[in-house]
C-alpha positions as CSV (number, residue, x, y, z in Angstrom):
1,M,146.8,36.9,-46.2
2,S,150.2,36.5,-45.5
3,K,151.8,37.5,-42.1
4,F,155.5,38.6,-42.1
5,L,157.5,36.5,-39.6
6,N,160.8,38.4,-38.5
7,L,163.5,35.8,-37.0
8,Q,166.9,37.0,-34.9
9,I,169.5,34.2,-36.0
10,D,173.4,33.9,-35.1
11,D,175.5,35.1,-37.5
12,E,177.5,32.1,-37.9
13,V,174.5,29.8,-37.6
14,M,173.0,31.8,-40.5
15,T,176.0,31.5,-42.6
16,I,176.3,27.7,-42.1
17,A,172.8,27.6,-42.6
18,E,172.3,29.6,-46.2
19,S,175.3,27.7,-46.9
20,I,174.4,24.2,-46.6
21,L,170.7,25.4,-48.7
22,D,172.9,26.9,-51.5
23,D,174.1,23.1,-51.9
24,I,170.7,21.8,-51.8
25,G,168.9,24.8,-54.1
26,I,166.9,26.7,-52.2
27,D,167.0,29.6,-50.5
28,S,166.1,30.5,-46.2
29,Q,162.9,31.8,-46.8
30,T,161.4,29.3,-48.8
31,F,162.8,26.5,-46.5
32,V,160.9,28.3,-43.6
33,K,157.9,28.0,-45.8
34,M,158.6,24.2,-46.6
35,C,159.0,23.9,-42.4
36,F,155.5,25.6,-41.9
37,K,153.7,23.7,-44.8
38,K,155.2,20.3,-43.6
39,L,154.6,21.1,-39.8
40,N,150.8,21.6,-40.9
41,K,150.6,18.3,-42.9
42,E,152.5,16.4,-40.3
43,Q,150.8,18.0,-37.0
44,S,154.3,17.5,-35.3
45,I,157.9,18.0,-35.5
46,S,158.9,14.7,-36.1
47,F,160.0,15.5,-39.5
48,L,163.1,17.5,-38.0
49,T,164.5,14.4,-36.7
50,S,164.0,12.2,-39.7
51,T,167.4,10.7,-41.0
52,G,166.5,11.7,-44.5
53,T,169.0,13.5,-46.2
54,A,168.5,16.2,-49.4
55,T,169.6,15.7,-52.7
56,I,172.2,18.4,-54.1
57,K,171.0,20.1,-57.1
58,Q,173.6,18.4,-59.8
59,D,173.8,21.3,-61.9
60,K,175.3,23.0,-59.0
61,V,178.1,19.9,-58.9
62,E,178.8,19.6,-62.7
63,Q,180.1,22.7,-63.3
64,I,183.6,22.2,-62.0
65,T,185.8,23.0,-64.5
66,P,189.5,23.6,-63.7
67,T,190.1,26.4,-65.5
68,T,192.4,28.1,-62.4
69,P,196.1,28.5,-63.2
70,N,197.6,25.1,-61.5
71,I,197.4,25.1,-57.5
72,D,199.0,22.6,-55.6
73,S,196.7,21.3,-53.1
74,A,199.2,19.3,-51.7
75,A,201.3,22.5,-50.8
76,F,198.1,23.2,-48.1
77,N,198.4,20.0,-45.6
78,Y,195.4,20.3,-43.6
79,P,193.2,17.2,-41.8
80,I,189.7,16.5,-43.7
81,R,187.0,17.6,-41.9
82,T,183.1,16.4,-41.9
83,K,181.7,18.8,-40.0
84,N,179.8,21.7,-40.9
85,V,181.6,24.1,-38.7
86,I,184.2,26.1,-40.4
87,T,187.5,25.7,-38.7
88,A,190.7,28.0,-38.5
89,E,192.3,25.2,-41.0
90,M,189.6,25.3,-43.7
91,R,189.7,29.5,-43.3
92,D,193.2,29.8,-43.7
93,Y,193.4,27.0,-46.7
94,I,190.6,29.0,-47.9
95,W,192.7,32.0,-47.9
96,N,196.4,30.2,-49.1
97,I,194.6,29.5,-52.5
98,F,192.6,32.3,-53.0
99,K,195.7,33.9,-52.4
100,T,198.0,31.9,-54.8
101,Q,195.2,32.0,-57.2
102,Y,195.1,36.2,-57.3
103,N,198.4,36.2,-57.5
104,A,198.6,34.6,-60.5
105,H,195.4,35.8,-62.0
106,P,192.6,38.1,-60.6
107,K,189.8,36.6,-62.1
108,I,188.6,34.1,-59.3
109,D,186.8,30.9,-60.2
110,C,185.0,30.5,-57.3
111,T,183.4,27.3,-58.4
112,Y,186.5,25.4,-58.8
113,L,188.5,26.7,-56.0
114,S,185.4,26.0,-53.4
115,K,185.3,21.9,-55.0
116,L,188.7,21.9,-54.2
117,A,188.3,23.6,-50.7
118,H,185.6,20.9,-50.2
119,N,187.9,17.9,-51.5
120,K,190.8,19.3,-49.3
121,T,189.4,20.2,-46.0
122,G,186.0,18.7,-45.9
123,I,184.3,22.2,-45.7
124,T,180.9,22.1,-47.4
125,Q,180.9,23.4,-51.0
126,G,178.4,26.0,-50.5
127,S,180.1,27.1,-47.6
128,A,183.7,27.4,-49.1
129,Y,181.7,29.3,-52.1
130,I,180.5,32.4,-50.0
131,Y,184.0,32.7,-48.4
132,F,185.9,32.6,-52.2
133,L,183.2,34.9,-53.3
134,I,183.4,37.3,-50.7
135,L,187.1,37.4,-50.6
136,D,187.0,38.2,-54.7
137,N,184.3,41.1,-54.0
138,L,186.4,42.5,-51.3
139,M,189.4,42.7,-53.6
140,A,187.6,43.6,-56.3
141,G,185.5,46.8,-54.2
142,V,182.5,45.9,-54.8
143,P,179.4,45.2,-52.3
144,N,178.7,41.8,-50.9
145,T,175.5,40.3,-49.6
146,R,176.3,37.7,-48.3
147,T,178.5,37.1,-45.0
148,M,180.7,35.0,-43.4
149,K,181.8,34.9,-39.6
150,F,183.0,37.6,-38.2
151,D,186.1,36.2,-36.5
152,D,187.2,34.7,-40.1
153,L,186.5,38.3,-41.9
154,V,188.8,40.0,-39.2
155,V,191.6,37.1,-39.5
156,Y,191.1,37.9,-44.0
157,L,191.5,41.7,-44.0
158,R,194.6,41.6,-41.7
159,Y,195.9,38.8,-44.1
160,I,195.2,41.4,-46.7
161,S,196.7,44.0,-44.7
162,E,199.8,41.8,-44.6
163,Q,200.1,39.9,-47.8
164,L,198.6,42.1,-50.4
165,P,199.4,45.5,-52.1
166,K,198.0,48.1,-50.2
167,V,195.3,48.7,-53.4
168,C,193.9,45.4,-52.4
169,L,193.0,46.9,-48.7
170,D,191.7,49.9,-50.1
171,N,189.2,47.9,-52.3
172,A,188.4,45.5,-49.4
173,V,187.7,48.9,-47.1
174,K,185.6,50.4,-49.6
175,S,183.5,46.9,-50.1
176,L,182.6,46.3,-46.9
177,S,181.8,50.0,-46.2
178,E,179.6,49.8,-49.1
179,S,178.0,46.4,-48.0
180,I,177.2,47.8,-44.5
181,P,173.7,49.7,-45.5
182,Y,172.4,46.0,-47.3
183,W,173.6,43.8,-43.9
184,K,171.9,46.6,-41.4
185,K,168.6,46.6,-43.5
186,T,168.7,42.3,-44.1
187,L,170.6,41.2,-41.2
188,Q,169.2,40.5,-37.1
189,G,171.8,41.5,-34.8
190,H,174.9,43.6,-35.1
191,F,176.9,42.1,-37.5
192,Y,176.8,45.6,-39.7
193,K,177.9,47.3,-36.6
194,K,180.9,45.1,-35.7
195,V,182.3,45.7,-39.8
196,S,181.9,49.3,-39.0
197,D,183.9,49.1,-36.2
198,L,186.4,46.7,-37.9
199,I,187.3,48.7,-41.1
200,S,187.4,52.0,-38.6
201,Q,191.0,50.4,-37.4
202,Y,192.0,50.6,-41.2
203,N,190.9,54.2,-42.4
């Protein structure tokens, strides 16, 4: 017999955690199961404070191929960060190189761009990949299953409305509208409601 566990986790905490797990190569459900099995085995939570580090799956690192148009990373000069917190500088760096790539060619290489963002700003490659993937889906007008910090989504939607053609904003609103049912079903909290209120400002 299996038991179901329903957790309520802050949106930002979950976004960062998922990006770290994505780098390692496991999902959040698997991670929770691993923690319970480890707890049963150790009969304590001391393993949570150990200094060991997980190894990033090699196949997630070696796929990087610079197939995008030339992007001068020096043109976006932001300080290197080493923390998992996604800063405003990281957010804007991602937007700048995304916009540069999108204007040159709408086909986005999220893997390459996330590697570039990681090397330049210190953002985890998993977090950067999620951000680029969400932006790419917004431009295509297709639903997202991943999420980002809501405040960053607000900024990105404003950037889209101010810096890109109106069709891009229309697609972004369509993407978010079609994402809401999934987020409402799968996410704890009120992320979906905040997104609904946000896109109502652009309708």
